[in-house]
C-alpha positions as a printed NumPy array, in Angstrom:
array([[ 19.757,   8.301,   5.919],
       [ 17.26 ,   5.926,   4.287],
       [ 16.88 ,   3.991,   7.546],
       [ 16.168,   7.253,   9.418],
       [ 13.535,   8.258,   6.867],
       [ 11.976,   4.788,   7.044],
       [ 11.817,   4.949,  10.855],
       [ 10.164,   8.378,  10.706],
       [  7.684,   7.113,   8.108],
       [  6.751,   4.25 ,  10.431],
       [  6.28 ,   6.658,  13.338],
       [  4.042,   8.989,  11.315],
       [  2.096,   5.938,  10.092],
       [  1.379,   4.868,  13.678],
       [  0.19 ,   8.383,  14.576],
       [ -2.12 ,   8.392,  11.546],
       [ -3.45 ,   4.97 ,  12.543],
       [ -4.329,   6.164,  16.054],
       [ -6.067,   9.261,  14.681],
       [ -7.966,   7.16 ,  12.126],
       [ -9.154,   4.766,  14.842],
       [-10.391,   7.55 ,  17.132],
       [-12.277,   9.291,  14.327],
       [-13.752,   6.026,  13.086],
       [-14.973,   5.03 ,  16.557],
       [-16.643,   8.43 ,  16.98 ],
       [-18.235,   8.321,  13.534],
       [-16.439,  11.523,  12.556],
       [-14.91 ,  10.447,   9.258],
       [-16.593,  12.693,   6.659],
       [-19.259,  11.054,   4.574],
       [-18.959,   7.703,   6.355],
       [-20.905,   5.989,   9.107],
       [-19.152,   4.606,  12.144],
       [-17.813,   1.116,  11.475],
       [-20.003,  -1.774,  12.588],
       [-18.458,  -4.542,  14.699],
       [-17.44 ,  -7.49 ,  12.52 ],
       [-15.335, -10.576,  13.032],
       [-11.865,  -9.801,  11.738],
       [ -9.542, -12.324,  10.103],
       [ -6.35 , -10.706,  11.444],
       [ -4.328, -11.664,  14.503],
       [ -0.846, -11.008,  15.889],
       [  1.598, -13.919,  15.674],
       [  4.979, -14.402,  17.286],
       [  7.425, -16.593,  15.357],
       [ 11.213, -16.966,  15.451],
       [ 11.531, -14.069,  17.917],
       [  9.757, -11.708,  15.505],
       [  6.284, -10.205,  15.403],
       [  3.843, -10.583,  12.521],
       [  0.23 ,  -9.836,  11.705],
       [ -1.492, -12.738,   9.948],
       [ -4.871, -12.405,   8.222],
       [ -6.579, -15.641,   7.189],
       [ -9.388, -14.997,   4.716],
       [-12.097, -17.601,   4.149],
       [-13.312, -17.146,   0.576],
       [-16.723, -18.463,   1.572],
       [-17.126, -15.348,   3.713],
       [-14.965, -12.798,   1.891],
       [-14.268, -11.722,  -1.669],
       [-10.585, -11.09 ,  -2.412],
       [ -9.994,  -8.471,  -5.082],
       [ -7.207,  -6.346,  -6.495],
       [ -7.5  ,  -2.577,  -6.804],
       [ -5.317,  -0.192,  -8.784],
       [ -7.346,   2.721, -10.141],
       [-10.515,   4.307,  -8.836],
       [-13.728,   5.05 , -10.756],
       [-12.164,   8.279, -12.078],
       [ -9.181,   6.411, -13.532],
       [ -6.672,   7.786, -11.034],
       [ -4.391,   5.486,  -9.054],
       [ -5.938,   4.883,  -5.637],
       [ -2.594,   4.673,  -3.86 ],
       [ -3.9  ,   4.516,  -0.277],
       [ -6.214,   2.56 ,   1.961],
       [ -8.223,   5.659,   2.758],
       [ -9.004,   6.288,  -0.905],
       [ -9.892,   2.62 ,  -1.332],
       [-12.341,   2.951,   1.554],
       [-13.991,   5.786,  -0.372],
       [-14.829,   3.592,  -3.39 ],
       [-18.208,   1.842,  -3.807],
       [-16.671,  -1.362,  -2.391],
       [-15.011,   0.399,   0.531],
       [-17.84 ,  -0.068,   3.004],
       [-17.271,  -3.843,   2.878],
       [-13.478,  -3.691,   3.223],
       [-12.259,  -5.909,   6.08 ],
       [ -8.508,  -5.922,   5.423],
       [ -6.106,  -4.691,   2.743],
       [ -2.392,  -4.602,   1.971],
       [ -0.084,  -3.618,  -0.848],
       [ -0.297,  -6.234,  -3.613],
       [  3.148,  -6.406,  -5.169],
       [  5.908,  -4.385,  -6.748],
       [  5.243,  -1.296,  -8.825],
       [  6.996,   1.324, -10.947],
       [  7.456,   4.999, -10.094],
       [  4.118,   5.773, -11.753],
       [  2.638,   3.114,  -9.426],
       [  1.771,   0.751, -12.254],
       [  2.237,  -2.995, -11.608],
       [  5.675,  -4.376, -12.475],
       [  4.166,  -7.31 , -14.393],
       [  1.14 ,  -9.598, -14.697],
       [ -1.858,  -7.805, -13.323],
       [ -5.452,  -8.908, -13.864],
       [ -8.428,  -7.016, -12.474],
       [-12.066,  -8.034, -12.989],
       [-10.961, -10.597, -15.566],
       [ -9.072,  -8.052, -17.68 ],
       [ -5.312,  -8.421, -18.137],
       [ -3.842,  -4.946, -17.711],
       [ -0.177,  -6.045, -17.594],
       [  1.343,  -9.141, -19.23 ],
       [  3.365, -11.882, -17.523],
       [  7.146, -11.442, -17.349],
       [  9.272, -14.598, -17.702],
       [ 12.591, -12.857, -18.41 ],
       [ 15.673, -12.847, -16.201],
       [ 16.9  ,  -9.688, -14.533],
       [ 18.038,  -8.058, -11.291],
       [ 16.192,  -7.563,  -8.027],
       [ 13.789,  -9.61 ,  -5.933],
       [ 11.217,  -9.923,  -8.705],
       [ 13.702, -11.883, -10.83 ],
       [ 14.995, -14.061,  -7.975],
       [ 13.496, -17.143,  -9.568],
       [ 11.295, -18.931,  -9.101],
       [  8.885, -16.029,  -8.902],
       [  5.155, -16.529,  -8.968],
       [  1.57 , -15.408,  -9.288],
       [ -1.253, -15.035,  -6.792],
       [ -4.657, -15.403,  -8.409],
       [ -8.354, -15.556,  -7.547],
       [-10.995, -17.25 ,  -9.668],
       [-14.508, -17.276,  -8.286],
       [-14.369, -18.58 ,  -4.733],
       [-10.987, -20.233,  -5.182],
       [ -7.462, -18.849,  -4.978],
       [ -3.942, -20.071,  -5.615],
       [ -0.255, -19.242,  -5.589],
       [  1.78 , -20.815,  -8.373],
       [  5.282, -20.541,  -9.772],
       [  5.05 , -18.464, -12.956],
       [  5.791, -21.325, -15.376],
       [  3.266, -23.615, -13.702],
       [  0.649, -20.871, -13.802],
       [  1.142, -20.349, -17.549],
       [  0.977, -24.082, -18.286],
       [ -2.415, -24.33 , -16.593],
       [ -3.833, -21.553, -18.801],
       [ -5.789, -20.118, -15.907],
       [ -8.227, -17.334, -16.704],
       [ -8.437, -15.564, -13.334],
       [-10.714, -12.831, -12.11 ],
       [ -7.739, -11.234, -10.331],
       [ -3.992, -11.912, -10.448],
       [ -0.706, -10.269,  -9.526],
       [  2.839, -11.413, -10.289],
       [  5.683, -10.882,  -7.857],
       [  8.794, -12.576,  -6.62 ],
       [ 10.457, -14.47 ,  -5.261],
       [  8.322, -17.446,  -4.34 ],
       [  8.73 , -17.947,  -0.599],
       [  7.454, -21.523,  -0.607],
       [  6.939, -23.636,  -3.722],
       [  5.201, -27.012,  -3.295],
       [  6.362, -27.166,   0.31 ],
       [  9.968, -26.232,  -0.421],
       [ 11.657, -23.029,   0.741],
       [ 13.241, -20.974,  -2.059],
       [ 16.686, -22.539,  -2.691],
       [ 18.541, -19.221,  -2.527],
       [ 17.317, -18.257,   0.942],
       [ 19.874, -18.562,   3.736],
       [ 19.27 , -18.656,   7.469],
       [ 22.561, -16.773,   7.821],
       [ 21.379, -13.85 ,   5.678],
       [ 21.915, -10.374,   7.109],
       [ 19.281,  -8.746,   4.859],
       [ 16.386,  -7.904,   7.149],
       [ 13.371,  -5.847,   6.092],
       [  9.712,  -5.365,   6.87 ],
       [  8.073,  -7.798,   4.43 ],
       [  4.591,  -8.848,   3.352],
       [  3.345, -11.821,   1.381],
       [  0.469, -14.153,   0.591],
       [ -0.059, -17.894,   0.826],
       [ -2.898, -20.365,   0.381],
       [ -4.305, -23.246,   2.411],
       [ -6.455, -25.432,   0.198],
       [ -8.337, -23.457,  -2.43 ],
       [-10.661, -21.378,  -0.308],
       [ -8.347, -19.92 ,   2.38 ],
       [ -5.948, -17.073,   1.612],
       [ -3.314, -16.176,   4.194],
       [ -1.798, -12.694,   4.219],
       [  1.128, -11.853,   6.497],
       [  3.198,  -8.773,   7.254],
       [  6.164,  -8.587,   9.599],
       [  6.242,  -6.129,  12.478],
       [ 10.026,  -6.425,  12.691],
       [ 12.658,  -6.558,   9.94 ],
       [ 13.087, -10.238,   9.018],
       [ 15.052, -12.315,   6.507],
       [ 13.488, -14.066,   3.541],
       [ 14.244, -17.378,   5.223],
       [ 12.335, -16.52 ,   8.402],
       [  9.412, -15.125,   6.423],
       [  9.22 , -18.243,   4.238],
       [  9.379, -20.576,   7.256],
       [  6.556, -18.609,   8.875],
       [  4.293, -19.434,   5.939],
       [  5.313, -23.077,   5.645],
       [  5.964, -24.202,   9.209],
       [  3.74 , -21.93 ,  11.303],
       [  0.844, -21.139,   8.93 ],
       [  0.754, -24.404,   6.971],
       [  0.946, -22.884,   3.481],
       [  2.588, -25.173,   0.867],
       [  2.782, -22.231,  -1.548],
       [  3.497, -18.611,  -0.661],
       [  4.611, -15.521,  -2.553],
       [  6.592, -12.468,  -1.472],
       [  4.752,  -9.269,  -2.32 ],
       [  7.146,  -6.491,  -1.272],
       [  9.447,  -5.162,   1.425],
       [ 10.048,  -1.901,   3.309],
       [  6.941,  -0.26 ,   1.805],
       [  4.778,  -3.095,   3.156],
       [  1.505,  -1.734,   4.562],
       [ -1.631,  -3.094,   6.204],
       [ -5.211,  -1.962,   6.781],
       [ -6.807,  -3.912,   9.636],
       [ -9.414,  -1.788,  11.46 ],
       [-10.066,  -4.283,  14.267],
       [ -6.356,  -4.076,  15.128],
       [ -6.584,  -0.272,  14.99 ],
       [ -4.214,  -0.158,  12.054],
       [ -4.158,   1.782,   8.808],
       [ -0.592,   2.26 ,   7.556],
       [  0.13 ,   5.429,   5.57 ],
       [  3.804,   5.001,   4.762],
       [  3.785,   6.177,   1.152],
       [  1.653,   6.054,  -2.019],
       [  1.09 ,   2.464,  -3.164],
       [  0.548,   0.734,  -6.474],
       [ -1.882,  -2.209,  -6.601],
       [ -3.741,  -3.084,  -3.394],
       [ -5.3  ,  -6.415,  -2.432],
       [ -8.404,  -6.289,  -0.279],
       [-10.855,  -8.686,   1.35 ],
       [-14.494,  -7.592,   1.169],
       [-17.231,  -9.044,   3.347],
       [-19.626, -10.935,   1.111],
       [-23.11 ,  -9.525,   0.825],
       [-25.819, -11.519,   2.626]])
């Protein structure tokens, strides 16, 4: 039953994406001007017989931020509502930014605009989040990183934005030790990696994939020595140049890339 519901959600999401694209191209979205042509960081990628969308964000050209609540204090929960915020006119791409509770609050460490709204979790427990090593994606100025949680804490980083999730897909060039190429667990997944300090790489699978395949995509195809799993099944992407705005279900935190002001 859950697989049927998920398939229907995906179908409705595609219909909403097509409608969104048509309205946007005609300038008929209420209160918004038609989108201006911009270079987009996203592209389709084929790897290990599976489809992905990969968005490489140059921090010299884009600001990467996390969003949870809007100006009125309510959880944003969707790309459309994020587009309606003061920053929305500069939004180039966005995706869900990690695991969240039923009230859509972040599961653990969450920093927005330099303010820590949720503390780091180093405890053991069930589920993907606790499949250690887990890790933290952070942005500080025009630099970004993905670090294993313990390494992040040792460095005493004071980020502008940060989100904790798990498991680490790639840690210092090594695939997570518990991933197996023989795994039968396949899901739509999204994650984030880094190349250097000023390039952030976001990826989302188009097909259900294993953790092993997703991790190898980041390391072997995209050249990311560190990469973090964000979530699965609910994974969603906003990429207007690819005519895509997923509307699967209400989200918790969202990560977005904003075009820098001239």
